[in-house]
ZAKOL-635806 format. One line per 3 residues: their letters; for each residue x, y, z of C-alpha. Coordinates in Angstrom, 3 decimals. Example, Ala and Ser with C-alpha at 12.3 -4.5 7.8 and 13.67 -1.06 7.14 Angstrom:
<batis>
AS	12.300/-4.500/7.800  13.670/-1.060/7.140;
</batis>
This chain:
<batis>
MDH	0.000/0.000/0.000  1.485/3.352/-1.074  1.715/6.341/1.259;
EAF	-1.295/8.185/-0.187  -3.557/5.117/0.040  -2.415/4.613/3.622;
KLD	-3.310/8.210/4.478  -6.703/7.832/2.776  -7.441/4.725/4.862;
HLE	-6.356/6.569/8.006  -8.576/9.570/7.175  -11.582/7.295/6.602;
RML	-10.923/5.453/9.883  -10.847/8.775/11.734  -14.411/9.486/10.600;
FDE	-15.653/6.457/12.519  -13.073/6.287/15.311  -13.226/9.362/17.508;
TAQ	-10.158/8.233/19.453  -7.965/8.531/16.343  -5.498/11.424/16.347;
PAN	-5.416/14.121/13.612  -2.857/13.445/10.899  -0.463/15.233/8.542;
LPL	-2.183/14.840/5.162  -0.353/14.955/1.800  -1.404/17.621/-0.696;
SLL	-1.936/14.978/-3.394  -4.606/13.308/-1.219  -6.477/16.566/-0.651;
EAI	-6.296/17.342/-4.380  -7.716/13.908/-5.187  -10.704/14.063/-2.804;
TKN	-11.627/17.647/-3.813  -11.167/17.081/-7.576  -8.176/19.395/-7.487;
FSD	-10.163/21.991/-5.504  -12.726/22.390/-8.266  -15.444/25.029/-8.085;
DQE	-18.037/22.243/-8.041  -16.696/21.091/-4.686  -16.667/24.532/-3.068;
IGR	-19.089/24.747/-0.114  -18.058/27.965/1.590  -15.905/31.033/1.299;
GGY	-14.687/33.696/3.729  -12.175/36.495/3.896  -9.221/34.213/4.545;
AVV	-10.172/30.761/3.273  -12.229/28.645/0.867  -13.843/25.396/2.044;
YKG	-14.238/22.371/-0.264  -16.123/19.110/0.085  -13.777/16.132/0.090;
LLR	-15.258/12.832/-1.127  -13.884/9.628/0.400  -14.874/6.053/-0.398;
NGT	-16.897/5.786/2.813  -17.679/9.315/3.835  -17.177/13.043/3.337;
VAV	-14.845/15.622/4.858  -14.429/19.403/4.624  -11.085/20.808/3.443;
KKL	-10.287/24.420/4.308  -7.765/26.063/1.987  -6.220/29.117/3.625;
SVS	-5.491/32.246/1.620  -1.708/32.553/1.698  -1.018/36.169/0.732;
VGF	1.852/38.593/1.199  2.683/38.765/4.886  1.149/35.377/5.715;
DDQ	2.250/34.306/9.177  2.815/30.575/9.662  2.689/31.186/13.389;
KFI	-1.036/31.911/13.117  -1.504/28.613/11.258  0.366/26.781/13.998;
QEI	-1.635/28.647/16.640  -4.904/27.498/15.064  -3.689/23.895/14.968;
DCL	-2.623/24.124/18.618  -6.150/25.178/19.595  -7.767/22.497/17.424;
MKV	-5.565/19.769/18.947  -6.840/20.684/22.421  -10.567/20.314/21.696;
KHK	-12.903/17.388/21.157  -16.569/18.000/21.938  -19.949/17.250/20.343;
NIV	-20.569/20.994/19.879  -17.215/21.730/18.227  -16.417/20.728/14.651;
RYL	-14.044/17.774/14.749  -10.532/18.407/13.458  -9.018/15.624/11.316;
GYC	-5.684/16.874/10.064  -3.587/19.475/8.276  -1.353/19.968/5.248;
ADT	1.574/22.404/5.088  3.053/22.244/1.599  5.675/24.598/0.149;
QSK	7.037/24.152/-3.374  9.395/26.190/-5.525  7.694/27.428/-8.666;
LFS	8.869/29.381/-11.685  7.361/32.872/-11.978  7.821/35.659/-14.511;
YNG	9.001/38.853/-12.820  10.026/42.036/-14.714  10.650/40.041/-17.890;
RNV	12.723/37.371/-16.143  11.901/33.899/-14.858  12.583/33.453/-11.170;
FAD	12.002/30.702/-8.632  9.890/31.553/-5.604  8.392/29.574/-2.752;
YPQ	4.707/28.815/-3.188  3.262/27.896/0.246  -0.133/26.217/0.625;
RFL	-1.869/25.566/3.954  -4.920/23.360/4.562  -7.038/22.086/7.450;
CFE	-9.343/19.080/7.316  -12.554/18.672/9.352  -15.606/16.487/9.608;
YVS	-18.241/17.442/7.035  -21.281/19.080/8.667  -24.191/18.666/6.260;
GGS	-26.658/21.248/7.567  -24.618/24.322/6.660  -24.171/27.285/8.960;
LYN	-26.565/28.788/11.493  -26.556/31.946/9.377  -28.883/30.210/6.895;
YIT	-31.461/29.559/9.630  -31.668/33.054/11.146  -35.247/34.277/10.654;
DVS	-37.750/36.335/12.578  -40.247/34.690/14.942  -43.037/34.296/12.385;
TGL	-41.117/31.840/10.187  -38.343/29.306/10.418  -37.370/26.998/13.248;
EWR	-39.744/26.228/16.091  -38.692/27.344/19.554  -37.468/23.957/20.807;
KRY	-34.983/23.691/17.928  -33.853/27.279/18.486  -33.373/26.590/22.181;
SII	-31.434/23.392/21.412  -29.085/25.440/19.225  -28.637/28.083/21.949;
RGV	-27.937/25.338/24.461  -25.447/23.584/22.178  -23.520/26.770/21.388;
CEG	-23.308/27.550/25.108  -22.093/24.009/25.863  -19.409/24.282/23.183;
LHY	-18.260/27.675/24.436  -18.233/26.409/28.013  -15.947/23.582/26.904;
LHE	-13.592/26.040/25.189  -13.418/28.412/28.137  -12.796/25.528/30.548;
RRI	-9.780/24.692/28.387  -8.622/28.320/28.457  -9.424/29.001/24.783;
VHL	-10.938/32.315/23.637  -12.605/31.862/20.237  -12.642/35.563/19.205;
DLK	-14.818/35.138/16.081  -18.060/33.634/17.316  -20.890/34.345/14.833;
PSN	-23.668/32.402/13.054  -21.559/31.652/9.957  -18.981/29.983/12.236;
ILL	-21.592/27.715/13.839  -22.382/24.672/11.699  -25.395/22.373/12.036;
DNN	-25.370/18.627/11.404  -28.287/16.637/9.985  -29.846/16.527/13.481;
MVP	-29.482/20.317/13.864  -26.757/19.885/16.507  -24.637/23.074/16.496;
KIS	-20.874/22.845/16.179  -18.507/25.789/16.662  -15.918/26.148/13.892;
DFG	-13.125/28.423/12.600  -10.396/28.876/15.208  -8.258/31.168/13.037;
YSR	-8.305/34.016/15.563  -8.452/31.923/18.733  -6.088/32.407/21.670;
FFH	-4.978/29.966/24.341  -4.587/31.367/27.855  -2.229/29.801/30.366;
ENQ	-3.556/28.653/33.728  -3.397/31.961/35.590  -3.773/34.188/32.535;
TQE	-6.958/36.293/32.409  -6.228/38.622/29.499  -3.937/39.350/26.580;
ITQ	-2.997/42.658/24.981  -2.979/42.891/21.199  -2.262/45.610/18.649;
TLV	-4.220/43.755/15.951  -7.982/44.230/15.811  -9.628/41.171/14.259;
GSI	-13.118/39.749/14.240  -16.454/40.368/12.570  -18.415/43.602/12.523;
GYL	-21.531/43.329/14.663  -20.095/40.686/17.000  -17.094/42.567/18.436;
APE	-17.364/43.644/22.054  -16.828/47.396/22.579  -13.749/46.949/24.753;
FFN	-11.955/44.874/22.118  -10.997/48.159/20.454  -8.723/48.844/23.426;
GVI	-6.691/45.780/22.502  -7.610/43.770/25.615  -8.658/40.163/25.001;
TFK	-10.604/38.338/27.728  -13.155/35.536/27.838  -15.883/38.214/28.006;
IDI	-15.213/38.997/24.311  -16.853/35.657/23.465  -19.718/36.305/25.885;
YAL	-20.654/39.509/24.059  -20.693/37.686/20.701  -22.817/34.952/22.283;
GVI	-25.341/37.610/23.296  -25.613/38.847/19.708  -26.117/35.271/18.470;
IAE	-28.846/34.546/21.043  -30.590/37.771/20.022  -30.525/36.663/16.389;
ILT	-31.891/33.227/17.255  -34.632/34.821/19.373  -35.728/37.540/16.959;
GKK	-33.837/37.270/13.690  -32.040/40.568/14.423  -28.792/41.662/16.029;
GYS	-29.274/43.433/19.337  -32.403/42.888/21.366  -36.020/43.942/21.119;
SAV	-38.376/44.964/23.899  -39.805/42.322/26.213  -43.330/43.114/25.094;
NVL	-42.510/42.607/21.424  -40.531/39.374/21.825  -43.094/37.652/24.021;
ECW	-45.976/38.946/21.935  -44.407/37.585/18.742  -43.835/34.136/20.228;
RNR	-47.302/34.119/21.784  -48.862/34.965/18.397  -46.916/32.188/16.692;
SMK	-47.977/29.727/19.394  -51.636/30.597/19.062  -51.564/30.331/15.257;
SGE	-49.557/27.115/15.019  -50.608/25.353/18.206  -46.944/24.748/19.066;
DTP	-46.058/24.177/22.705  -43.870/27.234/23.326  -42.528/27.700/26.882;
LEQ	-42.475/31.463/27.311  -40.713/31.029/30.646  -37.711/29.652/28.806;
IRV	-37.832/32.394/26.173  -37.773/35.027/28.913  -34.722/33.476/30.531;
CAE	-32.848/33.222/27.213  -33.638/36.850/26.475  -32.445/37.862/29.958;
ICI	-29.191/36.003/29.303  -28.900/37.847/25.997  -29.295/41.225/27.707;
RCL	-26.635/40.393/30.298  -24.209/39.208/27.633  -24.597/42.494/25.744;
ESD	-23.652/44.693/28.693  -21.176/47.346/27.554  -19.169/46.800/30.758;
PQK	-17.476/43.368/30.439  -17.440/42.980/34.227  -21.237/42.893/34.199;
RPE	-21.426/40.074/31.661  -21.949/36.591/33.130  -19.384/33.826/32.857;
IRH	-20.369/30.984/30.551  -20.706/28.580/33.496  -23.369/30.833/35.018;
IIE	-25.228/30.865/31.712  -25.222/27.057/31.675  -26.559/27.049/35.237;
ALN	-29.357/29.426/34.221  -30.320/27.176/31.304  -30.244/24.126/33.577;
ETE	-32.623/25.878/35.933  -35.150/26.620/33.195  -35.113/22.969/32.165;
SVM	-35.589/21.732/35.720  -38.542/24.015/36.569  -40.205/24.182/33.141;
PDR	-43.486/22.229/33.015  -43.788/19.559/30.345  -46.776/21.335/28.813;
QSI	-48.233/24.774/29.172  -51.564/25.749/27.706  -51.942/28.683/25.331;
AEM	-54.274/30.340/27.814  -51.662/30.057/30.589  -49.022/31.496/28.284;
HND	-51.338/34.359/27.420  -51.959/35.222/31.059  -48.286/34.817/31.892;
TES	-47.227/37.222/29.179  -49.820/39.808/30.130  -48.566/39.845/33.719;
MDE	-44.997/40.261/32.444  -46.090/43.113/30.179  -47.708/44.871/33.145;
SIE	-44.554/44.591/35.238  -42.461/46.089/32.465  -44.918/48.918/31.900;
AGT	-44.798/49.591/35.638  -41.118/50.452/35.307  -39.024/47.304/35.769;
MST	-37.332/47.792/32.429  -34.014/46.750/33.922  -35.058/43.115/34.190;
LLQ	-36.376/43.118/30.630  -37.471/39.550/29.934  -37.009/38.380/33.512;
AEK	-39.030/35.454/34.846  -40.309/35.235/38.447  -36.804/34.791/39.726;
TPK	-33.544/35.844/38.140  -31.589/32.975/36.571  -28.935/31.645/38.885;
GLQ	-25.600/33.390/38.461  -26.968/36.443/36.649  -26.970/39.784/38.406;
QED	-29.833/42.233/38.530  -29.182/45.907/38.023  -31.580/48.863/37.733;
TPM	-31.654/50.696/34.409  -33.442/54.059/34.322  -36.256/54.683/31.858;
MSG	-35.457/56.858/28.869  -36.838/60.355/28.994  -38.826/61.366/25.928;
VES	-39.043/57.823/24.523  -41.518/55.159/25.632  -39.888/52.133/27.225;
NQI	-41.274/49.661/24.696  -39.679/51.704/21.919  -36.154/51.695/23.372;
MEL	-35.028/48.365/21.998  -36.519/49.051/18.546  -33.839/51.721/18.000;
NIL	-30.412/50.767/16.751  -27.488/51.151/19.150  -26.577/54.658/17.953;
ERI	-30.166/55.852/18.303  -30.259/54.398/21.816  -27.033/56.252/22.692;
VAG	-28.496/59.498/21.333  -31.650/58.898/23.398  -29.557/58.325/26.526;
SEE	-30.378/54.674/27.189  -26.880/53.364/26.373  -23.314/54.489/26.962;
PGH	-20.996/55.505/24.098  -19.223/52.547/22.574  -18.176/50.768/19.410;
LDL	-20.400/51.392/16.381  -20.575/49.148/13.321  -19.240/50.581/10.063;
PLL	-22.433/49.665/8.079  -24.511/51.636/10.610  -22.469/54.813/10.056;
QRA	-22.447/54.225/6.303  -26.247/54.069/6.256  -26.596/57.193/8.390;
TEN	-24.326/59.231/6.080  -25.393/57.652/2.759  -21.978/56.004/2.564;
FSE	-20.213/59.295/3.325  -21.737/61.048/0.322  -20.599/64.527/-0.671;
KRK	-24.036/66.000/0.008  -23.729/64.907/3.648  -20.272/66.461/4.145;
IGV	-20.459/69.432/6.514  -16.811/70.298/7.013  -13.149/69.383/7.355;
VGR	-11.735/69.392/10.883  -8.171/68.544/11.882  -7.279/65.169/10.402;
GEV	-10.698/64.247/9.102  -13.898/65.106/7.263  -17.216/65.538/9.092;
YKG	-20.517/64.197/7.766  -24.104/64.700/8.875  -25.775/61.444/9.879;
ILR	-29.554/61.142/9.836  -31.275/58.849/12.362  -34.920/58.210/13.148;
NGF	-34.657/60.211/16.352  -32.288/62.993/15.353  -28.969/63.870/13.748;
VAV	-25.344/63.047/14.496  -21.953/64.234/13.237  -19.544/61.555/11.989;
KRL	-15.850/62.395/11.715  -14.001/60.201/9.236  -10.218/60.276/9.554;
FKS	-8.337/60.834/6.307  -7.364/57.611/4.543  -4.419/59.298/2.880;
RVI	-2.638/59.561/6.202  -1.214/56.734/8.251  -3.745/56.105/10.969;
EDK	-1.930/55.392/14.198  -4.080/53.223/16.437  -2.342/54.545/19.541;
MFR	-3.343/58.137/18.762  -6.866/57.146/17.824  -7.231/55.060/20.986;
REV	-5.940/57.961/23.083  -8.484/60.352/21.590  -11.335/57.903/22.224;
ERL	-10.207/57.372/25.817  -10.211/61.143/26.401  -13.644/61.579/24.808;
ITV	-15.290/58.768/26.791  -14.225/60.300/30.091  -15.384/63.854/29.326;
RHQ	-19.035/64.842/29.875  -20.037/68.453/30.280  -22.683/70.776/28.898;
NIV	-19.971/72.875/27.223  -18.136/69.989/25.575  -19.496/68.271/22.473;
RFL	-21.085/64.973/23.482  -19.213/61.885/22.273  -21.487/59.078/21.043;
GYC	-19.129/56.363/19.866  -16.353/55.227/17.566  -15.696/52.760/14.767;
SFT	-12.398/51.000/14.192  -12.495/48.755/11.135  -9.648/46.996/9.364;
GEH	-10.297/44.778/6.369  -8.447/43.361/3.401  -8.966/44.306/-0.233;
VVS	-7.459/42.653/-3.315  -5.919/45.017/-5.888  -4.184/44.251/-9.183;
SEG	-0.520/45.132/-9.475  1.914/44.219/-12.243  -0.234/41.386/-13.511;
GNL	-0.796/39.894/-10.072  -3.035/40.430/-7.083  -1.966/42.058/-3.848;
VVN	-3.877/42.049/-0.579  -3.893/45.493/1.047  -5.278/46.574/4.374;
IQE	-8.202/49.006/4.376  -8.617/51.073/7.536  -11.606/53.091/8.664;
RLL	-11.411/55.119/11.864  -14.495/57.155/12.723  -15.779/59.206/15.649;
CFE	-19.425/60.074/16.242  -20.720/63.157/18.092  -23.918/65.035/18.761;
YMS	-24.906/67.276/15.851  -24.479/71.013/16.428  -26.917/72.934/14.264;
NGS	-25.335/76.403/14.425  -21.872/75.421/13.255  -18.633/76.775/14.659;
LDS	-17.968/80.017/16.504  -15.732/81.381/13.746  -18.751/81.741/11.450;
HLT	-20.412/84.043/14.023  -17.465/86.363/14.719  -18.068/89.965/13.683;
DEL	-17.153/93.427/14.903  -19.247/95.144/17.586  -21.435/96.980/15.070;
RGL	-23.197/93.911/13.792  -23.770/90.241/14.560  -24.545/88.811/17.979;
EWH	-25.853/90.966/20.794  -23.660/91.369/23.888  -25.663/89.023/26.120;
TRY	-25.199/86.124/23.656  -21.487/86.909/23.280  -21.074/86.963/27.033;
EII	-22.868/83.604/27.466  -20.534/82.104/24.857  -17.487/83.397/26.751;
VGI	-18.814/82.010/30.046  -19.642/78.640/28.451  -16.173/78.248/26.957;
CKG	-14.597/79.083/30.321  -16.769/76.507/32.080  -15.860/73.837/29.551;
LLH	-12.161/74.631/29.832  -12.357/74.624/33.645  -13.892/71.143/33.523;
LHK	-11.079/69.888/31.285  -8.321/71.388/33.447  -9.678/70.849/36.957;
EKH	-11.747/67.675/36.696  -9.998/65.755/33.898  -6.458/67.236/33.894;
IIH	-6.659/67.554/30.101  -4.855/70.269/28.108  -6.770/70.839/24.863;
MDL	-3.823/72.234/22.832  -5.953/73.437/19.892  -8.550/75.815/21.325;
KPA	-9.815/78.179/18.606  -13.171/79.429/17.246  -13.315/76.648/14.635;
NIL	-13.174/74.094/17.487  -16.034/75.652/19.435  -19.454/74.614/18.133;
LDD	-22.829/76.196/18.921  -26.106/74.341/19.416  -29.569/75.631/18.476;
QMV	-29.631/77.694/21.722  -26.184/79.163/20.976  -24.634/77.172/23.832;
PKI	-20.885/76.787/23.088  -19.284/73.338/23.127  -15.584/72.591/22.851;
TDF	-14.664/69.965/20.261  -11.698/68.283/18.485  -9.537/66.415/21.008;
EDT	-6.937/65.140/18.497  -3.973/66.937/20.059  -4.939/66.873/23.741;
VLQ	-2.493/65.763/26.377  -3.042/64.481/29.872  -1.268/66.099/32.796;
NIF	-0.328/64.293/35.978  0.045/66.873/38.723  2.379/66.473/41.656;
WKE	2.665/69.150/44.275  6.089/69.769/45.734  5.734/71.725/48.924;
NHQ	8.358/74.067/50.329  8.412/77.166/52.483  8.141/79.498/49.497;
ASQ	5.520/78.088/47.109  4.103/75.034/45.352  5.313/73.934/41.968;
TYI	3.413/71.968/39.331  5.241/69.417/37.205  3.457/68.380/34.010;
VWV	4.240/64.952/32.608  3.370/64.590/28.889  1.978/61.220/27.874;
</batis>
């Protein structure tokens, strides 16, 4: 038996023997079972890989061909294999082997033939026939019944619990990375970004921002990786399984939708369990990672719903149950959202004030930026597509000015306007400077300082043609979002004393600027460094607000006492 036939036999045995260890697979074998990676065998494609169906004599496998571009790091490939070798669980796609092949090939370069290394990297997995969870995300009125949705939620949580117990942070949890077998059992896949933590390690600092828009936790922008990154993504996934949408809807709407489906279809739908899952979702989506539950507490909460849930519950009982929940929410317990009679074990309760000017059952219908504008959420990370929609993809007609190192666009929301500052692409965007500006803005809140609403930090890859070949280049978007100031900047209102603003308005502007500057100096120890009329905006009541914190510095003040006087030493950071 030749080497390739031996490897084929070993690969087929692995499909039926779960104790078998993953193997080093020859490229010729992978070419044979995928018909030389033909388009007919392609079953999936992402930013960094293409997945092919591999046909064996007695089964099927999935072969993932990694995109090996300029700057490819073999260490990341090894890191992914290290994580895969540590896991074996019913809710994690089973890893079967790898191929690392590098050959010298003849290329034409500047009119000459040259030899260059041509690396190819592959991973082999069990074939999961049901496709990804992404294909099953629908609203409540259609698609999977509740018990199947709950089974998927449960399975994803079990898989994540297994990973976290083994000190693995997935870092790219999303529906397209959760596969479903022919029994709809969910299996977590794609460990390309995963990190392994040592026994006493609780976090890791990174300069590289990776992941998928919509599933990244706000704090990930700061470069700190913890297990709570995965918990946030889990919350988004549960929300999508519950409602078909990212984020969460109001308690009234979710329960009403499931109640309506139950009454039309006659399905046994345990609203108690739906409430608990939605409560878990809300906790996972907390902007403060410390407030998110650990995955073990989520499992405990799910266990509790299964132990107390009655085998059957009549439609009439569900109807009464939901009405009583609706009344409690309308009475002001918005903080518990979809909470059942008692809070799931391991999840903390915390009061959340009602929004002023917006009815409580409308809060969750707004997107995250609209909720921040309304005051129901703290500033945080905003998805690039959200800001693109608000500004009509940064169209010229929405541009309202050029400030410092960026252009400012007017964003239109359902409940108001925002200003979106887009940093120039032509300049090198230094993450450290951008991070520093965001950190300053988040800490500053004052009536005479422009209100900061959030930021977007996006890095993606784009293929461009160059000298007959394709190059992969990084595309960066760094954006800041602020309240919209309708009267523009102070410099457009400056005139001599014979015309323009009356004295009282001028005086109020002077006082407002002084108050804002006092807050920066005394309360936040921030030196603005670029105070000028163009950086002072005026709202519709002509209230001045200081803006543009690109060049600010933080001062640490130490007082050195002596008999004569005190001295202040400023440390620039």
